[in-house]
C-alpha positions in Angstrom: 61.1 50.4 135.6 64.1 51.3 134.7 66.6 48.4 135.9 69.9 49.9 137.8 72.1 48.0 135.6 70.0 49.6 132.2 70.5 53.3 133.7 74.5 53.0 134.2 74.4 52.4 130.3 72.0 55.1 129.7 74.4 57.4 131.5 77.3 55.8 129.9 76.2 56.6 126.4 75.4 60.4 127.6 79.2 60.6 129.2 80.3 58.6 125.0 78.3 60.7 123.5 79.1 64.0 125.4 83.3 63.1 125.1 82.3 62.4 120.9 81.1 65.9 121.3 84.5 67.7 122.8 86.1 65.6 120.2 84.0 66.7 117.0 84.2 70.1 117.9 88.2 70.4 118.6 88.7 68.5 115.9 86.1 71.7 113.4 87.7 74.0 115.7 91.0 73.1 114.5 89.6 72.6 111.1 88.6 76.0 111.3 92.0 77.4 112.8 93.8 75.6 109.9 92.0 76.9 107.3 92.2 80.5 109.1 96.0 80.5 108.7 96.2 79.1 104.8 94.1 82.1 103.8 95.8 84.1 106.2 99.6 83.4 105.7 102.7 85.0 107.7 105.5 86.4 105.7 108.2 88.2 107.4 109.6 91.8 106.4 113.6 92.4 105.4 113.9 95.7 106.3 112.6 98.4 109.1 112.9 102.2 109.6 113.2 103.1 112.5 110.6 105.1 115.1 109.1 107.6 114.7 109.5 110.6 116.8 106.0 111.3 117.3 103.8 108.8 120.2 100.6 107.8 119.3 99.4 107.4 115.8 101.4 109.1 114.4 103.5 107.5 111.0 100.8 106.8 108.3 101.8 106.6 104.7 104.5 105.5 102.2 105.5 105.8 98.7 108.9 104.8 96.6 110.9 106.1 94.2 112.6 104.0 92.1 116.1 103.9 90.9 115.7 103.3 87.4 119.9 103.9 87.0 120.6 101.9 90.5 118.1 100.7 92.1 119.3 100.1 95.3 119.8 104.2 95.8 115.6 104.0 95.0 114.0 105.9 98.0 110.1 105.5 100.3 109.3 108.5 101.7 106.8 108.5 104.2 105.0 110.4 106.9 104.5 111.3 110.1 101.2 113.1 110.6 101.8 115.0 113.1 105.4 116.7 111.6 105.9 116.2 108.7 107.6 114.0 106.1 110.6 111.7 106.4 113.3 109.9 103.8 114.6 107.0 103.7 116.7 104.0 102.2 115.1 100.7 100.5 117.4 99.6 104.3 115.6 101.3 106.5 118.1 103.9 107.1 116.4 107.4 107.7 118.7 110.1 104.9 116.4 113.0 105.6 113.3 114.7 107.1 111.3 117.7 106.7 108.8 119.6 109.2 106.1 120.1 107.6 102.9 120.2 109.8 100.4 117.3 109.9 101.4 115.3 105.9 98.5 112.9 106.5 99.4 110.7 102.3 102.8 110.9 100.1 102.3 109.7 96.7 104.8 109.9 94.0 104.7 109.9 89.7 107.5 110.4 88.1 107.0 112.2 84.1 109.6 113.7 82.2 112.9 112.5 84.6 111.6 114.2 87.5 109.9 112.9 90.0 106.2 115.1 91.0 105.1 114.4 94.6 102.2 115.2 96.3 100.9 114.7 100.3 97.8 115.8 101.9 98.6 118.5 104.2 96.4 118.6 107.3 97.4 121.8 109.2 97.2 123.5 105.7 94.5 122.1 104.4 96.0 122.0 101.0 97.4 119.2 98.5 101.6 119.8 98.3 103.1 119.7 94.9 106.8 119.4 94.8 109.1 118.3 91.9 113.0 117.0 91.4 115.3 116.7 89.2 115.1 112.5 88.9 119.1 112.7 88.4 121.0 112.5 92.0 118.0 112.8 93.8 119.4 110.0 96.5 122.6 111.7 96.6 120.7 114.7 97.4 118.5 113.5 100.3 121.3 112.3 101.7 123.5 115.5 101.6 121.3 118.0 101.8 122.0 119.9 104.4 118.5 122.8 104.7 115.0 121.3 104.6 115.2 118.9 101.3 111.7 120.6 100.3 112.1 123.8 101.5 110.8 127.0 98.6 113.9 125.9 96.8 112.7 123.3 95.2 109.9 123.4 92.9 107.2 123.6 95.2 102.6 124.7 95.4 100.4 124.8 97.8 97.3 124.4 96.4 94.5 125.2 98.9 91.7 122.7 98.9 89.0 124.6 100.5 88.2 120.9 102.5 89.4 119.6 105.4 91.8 116.8 103.5 92.8 113.8 105.1 94.4 111.7 102.5 95.8 112.3 98.6 96.7 110.1 95.3 99.1 110.5 92.4 98.1 109.0 88.5 98.9 109.4 85.4 95.2 110.1 83.1 95.1 110.5 79.5 99.3 111.6 79.8 98.4 114.4 82.2 99.1 114.7 85.9 96.8 113.9 88.5 96.2 114.4 91.9 92.8 113.0 93.9 92.5 114.2 97.5 90.0 113.2 99.7 88.0 114.9 102.8 88.5 114.4 106.1 85.2 113.8 107.6 83.5 113.8 104.6 82.4 112.2 101.3 84.3 114.4 98.8 86.5 113.4 96.8 88.2 116.7 94.1 90.0 115.4 91.1 93.0 118.2 90.8 94.7 118.7 87.4 98.2 119.7 88.5 99.0 121.1 85.6 96.6 123.6 85.6 96.2 123.8 89.1 93.0 123.1 89.6 90.0 120.5 90.6 88.5 119.4 87.9 86.6 117.0 88.9 84.5 116.3 92.5 83.1 113.4 94.1 80.5 112.0 96.7 82.1 109.2 97.4 77.7 108.0 99.1 76.5 109.1 96.2 75.1 105.9 95.0 73.9 104.4 99.1 71.0 105.2 100.9 70.2 107.0 104.6 74.8 106.8 105.1 76.5 109.2 107.7 78.4 112.1 106.5 80.5 111.7 109.1 82.8 108.7 110.5 82.9 106.5 107.1 85.2 109.7 105.2 87.7 107.8 102.2 91.8 107.6 102.9 93.5 105.4 100.8 93.2 105.8 97.4 95.6 104.9 94.3 95.2 105.3 90.6 95.6 102.7 88.5 96.7 104.5 85.6 96.8 101.6 82.4 93.5 100.6 82.8 92.3 104.2 84.5 90.7 103.4 87.5 90.6 104.8 90.3 90.7 102.7 93.4 88.8 104.8 96.4 88.8 102.4 100.3 86.8 104.1 102.7 86.1 103.5 106.4 84.0 103.4 109.4 81.4 100.7 110.3 79.9 101.0 106.3 83.9 100.6 104.2 84.2 99.2 101.4 87.2 99.1 98.1 85.7 100.4 95.3 86.5 101.4 92.2 85.9 104.2 89.6 86.9 105.2 85.7 89.6 107.8 86.4 88.7 110.4 83.7 85.5 110.7 84.6 84.7 109.4 88.1 82.2 106.9 86.9 81.8 103.8 89.7 82.8 101.1 87.7 81.5 98.4 91.3 82.3 97.8 94.4 85.1 95.6 94.9 84.7 94.7 98.4 83.3 95.4 102.1 83.3 94.7 105.6 80.6 91.7 104.5 83.0 90.2 102.2 86.6 90.3 103.2 87.9 93.4 105.0 87.7 93.0 108.3 87.7 96.3 110.3 88.9 99.6 108.2 89.9 98.7 104.8 93.3 101.4 104.3 96.4 101.6 102.4 96.0 100.6 98.9 98.4 100.2 96.4 99.1 98.1 92.5 101.6 95.6 92.1 101.9 94.9 88.0 102.8 91.5 86.5 102.6 93.3 83.1 101.4 96.7 82.0 97.6 96.0 82.7 98.4 92.6 84.6 99.0 92.1 88.6 97.4 93.0 92.0 95.5 94.9 93.8 96.9 95.6 97.5 95.2 96.5 100.0 95.8 96.7 104.2 92.4 95.5 105.7 93.3 96.9 109.0 91.0 95.3 111.5 92.4 91.4 111.6 95.9 92.9 111.0 96.2 91.6 107.3 96.3 92.3 103.4 94.1 91.8 101.0 95.1 90.8 96.8 92.6 90.6 94.2 92.6 90.5 90.7 94.2 93.8 89.2 91.8 93.6 85.2 88.5 91.4 86.9 88.9 93.6 90.4 87.9 89.6 92.5 89.8 89.2 96.1 92.2 85.5 95.9 93.8 85.6 99.1 94.7 87.6 102.5 98.7 87.6 104.2 99.8 89.0 107.2 102.9 89.7 107.5 104.6 89.0 111.1 104.7 91.8 113.5 103.6 94.6 112.2 99.1 95.5 113.0 96.8 97.4 112.4 98.4 99.3 109.4 97.1 102.3 107.2 99.4 103.1 104.1 101.6 101.2 102.1 103.0 101.4 99.0 104.0 98.5 95.9 107.0 98.6 93.3 107.4 95.3 90.9 111.3 96.9 90.1 113.5 94.1 90.9 116.5 95.1 93.0 119.5 92.8 92.4 120.2 90.3 95.6 117.8 91.6 97.8 114.5 91.6 95.9 113.5 89.8 93.0 109.8 90.9 92.4 109.8 94.2 93.9 109.4 94.7 97.3 106.3 96.4 100.0 106.4 98.8 101.9 103.6 99.0 105.4 103.1 101.1 107.9 103.3 99.6 111.4 100.9 100.3 113.5 102.3 99.1 116.6 105.7 98.4 116.7 106.1 98.1 120.8 106.7 98.9 122.8 108.2 101.6 120.5 106.7 104.2 118.1 105.1 103.4 115.3 107.6 102.7 112.0 107.6 101.2 108.4 108.6 97.6 107.6 110.0 96.3 103.8 108.9 92.9 102.8 110.2 91.3 99.6 107.1 90.9 97.2 109.6 87.2 96.1 107.7 86.2 100.0 104.1 88.0 98.7 104.3 85.7 95.2 105.0 82.2 97.1 102.4 81.8 99.0 100.1 83.1 95.6 101.6 80.3 93.5 101.1 77.7 97.3 97.7 78.6 97.2 96.5 79.2 93.8 98.8 77.4 90.9 99.6 80.0 89.1 100.5 84.2 89.6 99.5 85.7 85.9 
């Protein structure tokens, strides 16, 4: 029979063990939270645009035109997927707006001193394509009193014969190409913008088994011109980031998925170059309000970061070009899917801050 003294000691041991377990659990929780903080560091944005006028989920995708002759007069194009296209300066001030309908995504390239701009137009189910002279482009958008995307500039509405969703533009073997993705569908169209024709199509689910054809559509994409890669992010419960050869659309590899480092939908994706072929892929990992960095060459995951006050990001774009005194390593533009209590907008972040975080965690950049 156990004595009262012995019973008292046993009870106290139980209490002591319980306290120790609580302390250990608290320590482990703190360690986990500390690790999470280290792997998803918060950065501050430098500038922001005013809110778009449309309510709800409206602002979507930015594209940067960098003015090599006068960097402070560079432009940011941003879509309102309910109304049209906004044009901002690098401080977030709005210069112009064009009512084009449900313009979902936007991208651009500079070719022979002309700025080629592509937009996915969900109202018309078209690939909209403009060519602007690069000379005096900033002043054009700052001073034009009529619609800056009017018929006065070179413009094409290319019928896609599908419900369009996302778009990106690239240079493949010296020619301008666009990749156009399908809403609620698996199809990617590869357009030759010289001939204005679809020259290849891709079923992004072709290598998978029993994948629903709707609800897992691709939207975000980016051409890596120098490495001849086309990176495509797909939404939905089977969401991933995949890399394809940009000329043949042959799949290279699954870069990442929800089973890996992506939380929720993978959305906007962009290339930050540190040399002709090296640098980083930046991906919006929407469900975690995070941004993932991947090695541009070997397509491996590096780390995550967060931006203070930015949540639920759809589109993004980045440039490595320097703006002296403001952005010594270029800048990143992201859509803010919350921006409460106002409507959605775009935030502008110095890439110096992103690179500092990478340096502190990994020792060096490329």
